[in-house]
Structures are given as structure tokens and as C-alpha cells.
C-alpha positions in Angstrom: -0.6 1.7 35.7 -1.7 0.9 32.1 -3.7 4.1 31.7 -1.8 6.7 29.8 -2.6 10.4 30.0 -1.8 12.3 26.8 -0.3 15.8 27.0 -1.5 18.7 24.9 1.5 18.2 22.7 0.7 14.5 22.3 -2.9 15.2 21.4 -1.9 17.7 18.7 0.5 15.2 17.2 -2.1 12.3 17.3 -4.8 14.5 15.7 -2.6 15.0 12.7 -2.4 11.3 12.0 -5.1 10.4 9.4 -5.7 7.1 11.2 -7.0 8.8 14.2 -10.7 9.8 14.3 -10.7 11.4 17.7 -8.3 11.7 20.7 -8.7 13.0 24.3 -6.4 13.0 27.3 -7.1 9.4 28.1 -8.3 7.7 24.9 -7.8 7.4 21.1 -10.6 6.5 18.6 -9.0 5.0 15.5 -10.6 5.2 12.1 -12.4 2.1 10.7 -10.1 2.1 7.7 -7.0 1.8 10.0 -8.6 -1.0 11.9 -9.3 -2.9 8.6 -5.8 -2.4 7.4 -4.5 -3.4 10.8 -6.3 -6.7 10.6 -5.1 -7.3 7.1 -1.5 -6.8 8.2 -1.9 -8.7 11.5 -3.3 -11.8 9.7 -0.3 -12.0 7.4 2.1 -12.0 10.3 3.0 -8.5 11.2 3.3 -7.5 14.9 0.9 -4.9 16.4 3.8 -2.6 17.2 5.2 -2.8 13.7 1.8 -2.0 12.1 1.3 1.1 14.3 4.8 2.4 13.6 4.3 1.8 9.8 1.1 3.9 10.1 2.8 6.9 11.6 2.3 6.3 15.4 4.9 6.9 18.1 4.9 3.8 20.2 6.4 5.7 23.1 3.5 8.1 23.1 0.7 5.5 22.9 2.4 2.8 24.9 2.8 -0.9 24.1 0.1 -2.1 26.5 -2.7 0.0 24.9 -1.5 -1.2 21.4 -1.7 -4.8 22.4 -5.1 -4.3 24.0 -6.4 -2.7 20.9 -5.0 -5.5 18.8 -6.7 -8.1 21.0 -10.0 -6.2 21.0 -10.1 -5.8 17.2 -9.1 -9.4 16.6 -11.9 -10.7 18.7 -14.4 -8.3 17.1 -13.3 -9.4 13.6 -13.5 -13.1 14.5 -17.0 -12.6 15.9 -18.6 -10.3 13.3 -16.1 -9.7 10.5 -15.6 -6.2 9.1 -18.9 -5.1 10.7 -17.4 -5.8 14.1 -14.6 -3.3 13.5 -17.1 -0.4 12.9 -17.1 2.1 15.7 -20.7 2.9 16.6 -19.6 6.0 18.5 -18.9 7.7 15.2 -22.6 8.0 14.4 -22.6 11.2 16.4 -20.7 12.9 13.6 -23.8 13.4 11.6 -22.9 11.0 8.8 -25.8 8.8 7.6 -25.5 5.2 8.6 -24.9 2.6 5.9 -27.6 -0.1 5.6 -27.0 -3.3 7.5 -25.5 -6.0 5.3 -27.5 -9.2 4.8 -26.0 -12.5 6.0 -25.2 -13.5 2.4 -23.4 -10.2 1.7 -21.4 -10.6 4.9 -20.3 -14.1 3.9 -19.4 -12.9 0.4 -17.3 -10.1 1.8 -15.6 -12.5 4.2 -14.8 -14.9 1.4 -13.4 -12.1 -0.7 -11.3 -10.9 2.2 -9.9 -14.4 2.8 -9.0 -14.8 -0.9 -7.4 -11.3 -0.8 -5.3 -12.2 2.3 -4.2 -15.6 0.8 -3.1 -13.8 -2.3 -1.3 -11.2 -0.2 0.6 -13.9 1.6 1.7 -15.4 -1.8 2.6 -12.0 -3.0 4.8 -11.3 0.1 6.6 -14.6 -0.5 7.3 -13.7 -4.1 8.1 -10.1 -3.2 10.9 -11.2 -0.8 12.9 -12.5 -3.7 12.1 -9.5 -5.9 13.1 -7.1 -3.2 16.5 -8.8 -3.0 17.0 -8.6 -6.7 15.9 -5.0 -6.9 18.2 -3.9 -4.0 21.2 -5.9 -5.3 20.8 -4.5 -8.8 20.2 -1.0 -7.7 23.6 -0.7 -5.9 25.3 0.3 -9.2 22.4 1.8 -11.1 21.8 5.4 -12.0 18.2 6.6 -11.6 17.2 5.8 -15.3 18.5 2.3 -14.9 16.6 2.0 -11.6 13.4 3.2 -13.3 14.0 0.6 -16.0 14.4 -2.2 -13.4 11.2 -1.1 -11.6 9.3 -1.1 -14.9 10.5 -4.6 -15.9 9.8 -6.0 -12.4 6.3 -4.6 -12.4 5.6 -5.9 -16.0 7.1 -9.3 -15.6 5.7 -10.1 -12.1 2.3 -8.4 -12.3 3.0 -6.1 -9.4 0.4 -3.5 -10.4 -0.1 -0.7 -8.0 3.2 -1.1 -6.3 5.1 1.7 -8.0 5.4 3.8 -4.8 6.7 0.8 -2.8 9.4 0.0 -5.4 10.4 3.7 -5.8 10.8 4.0 -2.0 12.7 0.7 -2.0 15.3 2.0 -4.5 15.3 5.6 -3.2 14.1 7.2 -6.4 11.1 9.5 -7.0 7.7 8.4 -8.4 7.5 11.6 -10.5 10.9 10.7 -12.0 9.6 7.2 -12.7 6.5 8.4 -14.5 8.6 10.9 -16.4 10.8 8.0 -17.4 7.8 6.1 -18.7 6.6 9.1 -20.6 10.0 9.6 -22.2 10.2 5.9 -23.0 6.9 6.1 -25.0 8.3 9.1 -26.9 11.5 7.2 -27.6 9.6 4.1 -28.8 7.5 6.3 -31.1 10.6 7.9 -32.5 12.3 4.6 -33.0 9.3 3.3 -34.9 9.3 6.4 -37.1 13.0 6.0 -37.7 12.6 2.4 -38.7 9.8 3.3 -41.1 11.8 6.1 -42.6 14.8 3.7 -43.0 12.6 1.2 -44.8 11.3 3.9 -47.2 14.9 5.0 -47.9 16.2 1.5 -48.5 13.2 0.8 -50.8 13.9 3.9 -52.8 17.6 3.0 -53.2 16.9 -0.5 -54.1 17.5 -1.1 -57.9 14.4 -1.4 -59.9 13.7 -4.8 -61.4 13.6 -5.0 -65.2 
């Protein structure tokens, strides 16, 4: 049988996942945000099972078949109606006001933006593969401060804005430590500038006056 019955324990665990809107003994209602992110990841080549695991789901609890069925259903809905097709109409019972319906031109604009985003994401993933190897190889002999420096240089040189968490997790260092490093770096730079300025003043004072 493909139908899975969730135990009370399973339901409690699933309810704690932010990607779950509602869960009963026989069904899970996923959030629209999760379905959008699922489609993004699916379109760049990730497998349904991998996406679910990366988003905190236990595949053994949900079952492979239901995951594949959800993936198929969401893919068809997205191909037919885009992002609007992924919206769960059952959530209107929550009391939240419905958003206005998008015009055809707005839908096309969003679709175009989404395609451009996904194409950029694919290119980023290709570039990131090389960067990941460089980061991991270099980090094998680095202390935390050197790892922070490497992350900062990688972000600045390659334009990986907003990927601080990912790189810190990759190298096994804390984000708070990274931000403390950046703050300390700013202080060090300011001190170095003051030191250079003071040195110039001293050298100028010691320089023999011209007659």
C-alpha cells in the first residue's frame, strides 16, 4: 500500500518542521514557500529525496512514494500555472486575506524573472563547485582566523553575497566568529591607517629643514 499512516510521534515531529503547514494521520500539507524552493532545487538537478532531506524531513517517516508523488504533482502544477499553481487553496480557511490575482503580464514577468534566476543559479553552482574544492583544500591546515580570511576573500572576489552561512558551514566555523573577525579587521585597518599617518608626521618632523 502506498498510503502511510503517521503515528502521534510522527505527527509531532512533522509539525515542528517549518515547511509543514498542516499534518494529519494520513496527509501532509506543505507550505507554499517550501514548494517554491522545491521547484527551484528540482529544476537545477536535485532529486526529490535529496531536497526533502535537506529541508529537515525524514524520508523513512514520509515514504519515498509520497515524496515522488508530491514532486510529480508540483512539477505539473508549476508547468501549467507557474508559481500560482503551487499555491494551496485549502489554506484560505486560516483566515488570512487572499492576495489579489496576478494579471497575465505580471505572471509572465515573474516567470521570466524566475527563469533568469534559475539560469544564474545553475552558473553559480558550476562556479561554486570549483570554489568549494579550493575552500576545503585550503581549510585543512587553517586555524579559524585563516578560515575566516579565506571565506571573506572568496566572497569578495567571486561575488558570493549572501552565502556566508553556507561557507561557514562548509569550513566548520561559526558565523558569529566570522562577523567578529570582520569587525576586528575593520578596527585593525583603522589602527594601521592611524599608525601610518602618525609615522608620516614623525618622519616629516625629523626631516631636516631646507635652508
